[in-house]
C-alpha positions as CSV (number, residue, x, y, z in Angstrom):
1,M,-4.6,-45.4,-44.1
2,K,-2.3,-45.9,-41.1
3,T,-1.5,-42.8,-39.0
4,L,2.1,-42.4,-37.9
5,E,2.5,-43.0,-34.2
6,E,3.8,-39.5,-33.4
7,Q,0.9,-37.1,-32.7
8,F,1.2,-33.5,-33.6
9,E,-0.8,-30.4,-32.8
10,T,-0.2,-28.6,-36.1
11,L,0.5,-31.4,-38.5
12,L,-1.0,-34.7,-39.8
13,A,1.3,-37.4,-41.0
14,E,0.0,-40.5,-42.7
15,R,1.4,-43.5,-44.6
16,V,-1.1,-43.6,-47.5
17,R,0.7,-46.1,-49.7
18,P,3.8,-48.3,-49.3
19,G,6.8,-46.0,-49.1
20,V,4.7,-42.8,-49.3
21,V,4.0,-40.5,-46.3
22,V,1.7,-37.5,-46.7
23,V,2.4,-34.6,-44.3
24,T,-0.4,-32.0,-44.0
25,L,-0.1,-28.6,-42.4
26,N,-3.2,-28.7,-40.2
27,R,-4.3,-25.2,-39.1
28,P,-7.0,-24.6,-41.7
29,D,-8.7,-21.9,-39.7
30,R,-5.5,-19.8,-39.9
31,Y,-4.7,-20.8,-43.5
32,N,-2.0,-23.1,-42.1
33,A,0.0,-20.2,-40.8
34,M,3.3,-21.0,-39.1
35,T,3.8,-20.8,-35.4
36,N,6.7,-21.7,-33.1
37,T,4.9,-25.0,-32.3
38,M,4.7,-25.8,-36.1
39,F,8.5,-25.1,-36.5
40,V,9.3,-27.5,-33.6
41,E,6.9,-30.1,-34.9
42,L,8.3,-29.9,-38.5
43,E,11.8,-30.5,-37.1
44,R,10.6,-33.4,-34.9
45,L,8.7,-34.9,-37.8
46,A,11.8,-34.8,-40.0
47,W,13.8,-36.6,-37.3
48,G,11.1,-39.3,-37.0
49,L,10.9,-39.8,-40.8
50,E,14.7,-40.3,-40.9
51,T,14.2,-43.5,-38.8
52,E,11.3,-44.8,-41.0
53,D,12.9,-47.5,-43.1
54,D,9.8,-47.8,-45.3
55,C,9.5,-44.1,-46.0
56,R,10.6,-43.5,-49.7
57,V,8.8,-40.2,-50.6
58,V,7.3,-37.4,-48.5
59,I,4.4,-35.3,-49.9
60,L,3.9,-32.0,-48.2
61,T,0.5,-30.2,-48.5
62,G,-2.0,-28.0,-46.6
63,S,-5.4,-28.6,-45.2
64,G,-8.4,-26.5,-46.3
65,K,-7.9,-23.7,-48.8
66,A,-4.2,-22.9,-48.3
67,F,-0.8,-24.5,-48.5
68,C,0.7,-22.1,-46.0
69,S,0.2,-18.4,-45.4
70,G,3.5,-17.8,-43.8
71,Y,4.2,-16.7,-40.2
72,D,1.0,-16.3,-38.2
73,L,0.6,-12.5,-37.9
74,A,-1.4,-13.0,-34.7
75,D,1.9,-13.8,-33.1
76,A,3.9,-11.1,-34.9
77,D,3.1,-8.3,-32.5
78,A,5.6,-9.7,-30.1
79,L,8.5,-9.7,-32.5
80,P,9.6,-6.1,-32.2
81,S,9.7,-6.4,-28.4
82,L,12.1,-9.4,-28.5
83,G,15.7,-8.7,-27.8
84,A,18.3,-9.3,-30.5
85,L,19.2,-12.7,-29.1
86,G,15.6,-13.7,-28.6
87,M,14.8,-12.8,-32.2
88,L,17.8,-14.7,-33.5
89,D,16.7,-17.7,-31.5
90,Q,13.3,-17.6,-33.0
91,Q,14.6,-17.1,-36.5
92,E,17.0,-20.0,-36.1
93,R,14.2,-22.3,-34.8
94,A,12.3,-21.6,-38.0
95,A,15.3,-22.1,-40.2
96,R,16.1,-25.4,-38.6
97,A,12.6,-26.7,-39.3
98,L,12.8,-25.9,-43.0
99,S,16.4,-27.2,-43.2
100,A,15.3,-30.4,-41.7
101,I,12.6,-30.9,-44.3
102,R,15.0,-30.0,-47.1
103,G,17.6,-32.3,-45.6
104,L,15.4,-35.4,-45.6
105,R,17.3,-38.3,-47.3
106,V,14.2,-39.1,-49.4
107,P,12.5,-36.9,-52.0
108,V,10.0,-34.3,-50.8
109,I,7.2,-33.2,-53.1
110,A,5.3,-30.0,-52.2
111,A,1.7,-30.4,-53.4
112,V,0.7,-26.7,-53.3
113,N,-3.0,-26.7,-53.0
114,G,-3.5,-23.0,-52.3
115,P,-1.6,-19.8,-51.4
116,A,2.0,-20.2,-50.4
117,A,3.1,-16.9,-48.9
118,G,6.2,-15.7,-47.1
119,G,7.4,-18.6,-45.0
120,G,4.9,-20.8,-46.9
121,L,6.8,-20.0,-50.2
122,A,10.1,-20.8,-48.4
123,L,8.7,-24.2,-47.3
124,A,7.5,-25.0,-50.8
125,L,11.0,-24.1,-52.1
126,A,12.6,-26.4,-49.6
127,A,11.0,-29.4,-51.3
128,D,12.8,-31.2,-54.1
129,I,9.7,-31.0,-56.5
130,R,6.8,-28.7,-56.5
131,L,3.4,-29.3,-58.1
132,A,0.7,-26.6,-58.1
133,G,-3.1,-27.1,-58.0
134,P,-5.4,-24.6,-59.7
135,A,-5.8,-22.5,-56.6
136,A,-2.0,-22.2,-55.9
137,K,-0.5,-18.8,-55.5
138,F,3.0,-17.7,-54.5
139,N,4.3,-14.5,-53.1
140,A,7.3,-13.3,-51.1
141,A,5.2,-11.4,-48.7
142,F,8.0,-10.5,-46.3
143,V,8.5,-7.0,-47.8
144,R,4.8,-6.3,-47.2
145,I,5.3,-6.5,-43.4
146,G,8.6,-4.6,-43.3
147,L,10.9,-7.6,-43.5
148,S,13.5,-8.9,-46.0
149,A,12.7,-11.4,-48.7
150,G,16.0,-12.9,-47.6
151,D,14.3,-15.2,-45.2
152,L,14.3,-19.0,-44.5
153,G,16.3,-19.8,-47.7
154,T,14.1,-18.0,-50.2
155,S,16.8,-15.7,-51.6
156,W,19.1,-18.7,-52.2
157,L,16.6,-21.3,-53.5
158,L,14.4,-19.0,-55.6
159,T,17.4,-17.5,-57.3
160,R,18.7,-20.9,-58.3
161,L,15.3,-21.9,-59.7
162,I,14.4,-18.8,-61.8
163,G,17.5,-16.6,-61.8
164,P,18.4,-13.3,-60.0
165,A,16.4,-10.9,-62.2
166,K,13.0,-12.5,-61.8
167,T,13.7,-13.3,-58.2
168,S,14.5,-9.7,-57.6
169,E,11.2,-8.5,-59.2
170,I,9.1,-11.0,-57.3
171,C,10.8,-10.3,-54.0
172,F,10.9,-6.5,-54.3
173,T,7.3,-6.1,-55.2
174,G,5.8,-8.9,-53.2
175,R,3.4,-9.5,-56.0
176,I,1.3,-12.7,-56.4
177,V,2.4,-15.3,-58.9
178,D,-0.4,-17.6,-60.0
179,A,0.0,-21.3,-60.7
180,A,0.3,-20.9,-64.5
181,E,3.0,-18.3,-64.2
182,A,4.8,-20.3,-61.5
183,A,5.0,-23.2,-64.0
184,D,6.2,-20.9,-66.8
185,L,8.9,-19.5,-64.6
186,G,10.0,-22.9,-63.2
187,I,9.0,-22.2,-59.6
188,V,6.9,-25.4,-59.9
189,N,7.4,-28.5,-62.0
190,A,3.8,-28.5,-63.3
191,A,0.4,-26.8,-62.7
192,G,-2.6,-29.0,-62.9
193,D,-6.4,-28.6,-63.1
194,G,-7.3,-31.4,-60.7
195,D,-6.4,-32.7,-57.2
196,V,-2.7,-31.8,-56.7
197,V,-2.3,-34.4,-54.0
198,S,-3.4,-37.1,-56.4
199,D,-0.9,-35.7,-58.9
200,A,1.8,-35.9,-56.3
201,L,0.9,-39.5,-55.4
202,A,1.1,-40.5,-59.0
203,L,4.6,-39.0,-59.2
204,A,5.6,-40.6,-55.9
205,E,4.6,-44.0,-57.3
206,K,7.1,-43.5,-60.1
207,I,9.9,-42.6,-57.6
208,V,9.1,-45.5,-55.3
209,A,9.4,-47.9,-58.3
210,N,13.2,-47.1,-58.4
211,S,15.9,-48.3,-56.1
212,P,15.9,-46.5,-52.7
213,G,19.7,-46.1,-52.7
214,G,19.8,-44.8,-56.2
215,V,17.1,-42.2,-55.4
216,Q,18.6,-41.1,-52.1
217,L,22.2,-40.7,-53.5
218,S,20.8,-38.9,-56.5
219,K,19.1,-36.4,-54.1
220,R,22.3,-36.1,-52.1
221,A,24.4,-35.3,-55.3
222,L,21.8,-32.9,-56.6
223,Q,21.6,-30.9,-53.4
224,A,25.4,-31.0,-52.7
225,N,26.3,-29.9,-56.2
226,L,24.2,-26.8,-55.9
227,E,26.8,-25.6,-53.4
228,V,30.1,-26.9,-54.7
229,G,32.4,-24.5,-56.4
230,S,33.6,-26.5,-59.4
231,Y,32.8,-29.1,-62.0
232,A,35.6,-31.3,-60.7
233,A,34.1,-31.3,-57.2
234,A,30.8,-32.3,-58.6
235,L,32.3,-35.2,-60.5
236,E,34.1,-36.4,-57.4
237,L,30.8,-36.5,-55.4
238,E,29.0,-38.3,-58.3
239,N,31.8,-40.8,-58.7
240,R,31.7,-41.7,-55.0
241,G,28.0,-42.2,-55.1
242,Q,28.0,-44.4,-58.2
243,A,30.9,-46.5,-56.8
244,L,28.9,-47.1,-53.6
245,L,25.7,-48.1,-55.4
246,T,27.5,-50.7,-57.5
247,R,28.1,-52.6,-54.2
248,S,24.3,-52.7,-53.5
249,P,22.3,-55.8,-54.2
250,D,19.7,-53.5,-55.8
251,M,21.9,-52.9,-58.8
252,A,22.4,-56.6,-59.5
253,E,18.6,-57.1,-59.0
254,A,17.8,-54.3,-61.5
255,L,20.1,-55.9,-64.1
256,S,18.6,-59.3,-63.6
257,A,15.1,-57.9,-63.9
258,F,16.0,-56.1,-67.1
259,K,17.3,-59.3,-68.6
260,E,14.4,-61.4,-67.4
261,K,11.8,-58.7,-68.6
262,R,10.2,-58.4,-65.2
263,P,9.8,-55.5,-62.6
264,P,12.7,-55.3,-60.1
265,V,12.2,-56.1,-56.4
266,F,14.4,-53.6,-54.6
267,Q,15.6,-54.2,-51.0
268,G,16.9,-50.8,-50.3
269,K,20.2,-52.2,-48.9
């Protein structure tokens, strides 16, 4: 495995297969709790991955027993003493980090290997696809420390996944949702009994087999159309993407490969 050149204090990033980068939150002694350093490094990582031409899928997971336990409460004592502008600056730093991960042009798979609480839930929700291991647990822990569940995109993303009523119940109670229930509700795509990173790698291989441009513009259309206000606007965005992709050599290669009964060799151009 080749380690990415950028070194981080709270993250590990490795190219484990052609086109696949695994990013591991690496604070196992704190259950991968989030700090300001982690927020800065997640944003920097996203910038770096955007320049990696051979990055086709990102898998996000946690080291040790947790995916991410949310904001590190060891740092939380300072929050009430921050002024309004200081608190807003800190909140926006965290939001930029998760927005940068969600905004990556390539698919992001969250391989949730353990508890994902508070900001950890928000980070998992920022991925395009979520897979849960047997130890995965989810909870909107914000209300348990006197904060709103409307944090780091959770209220927007979770509502769109499972609807407002279930989101309200989970957010108002702060209760734990185990892997099986998360799959039933649609918070995760699937809950497995084995190594969730291996499951994510198998899924990533299926994505990498397709044309880079087709996958990337599919992601762009799916995300953008969550926010547009009409069917007509969605069609307009989709039409533009399809028109652009027909100009790509990858489409001609895919058609040739289909006729010749062989796997396509995509260039991503």
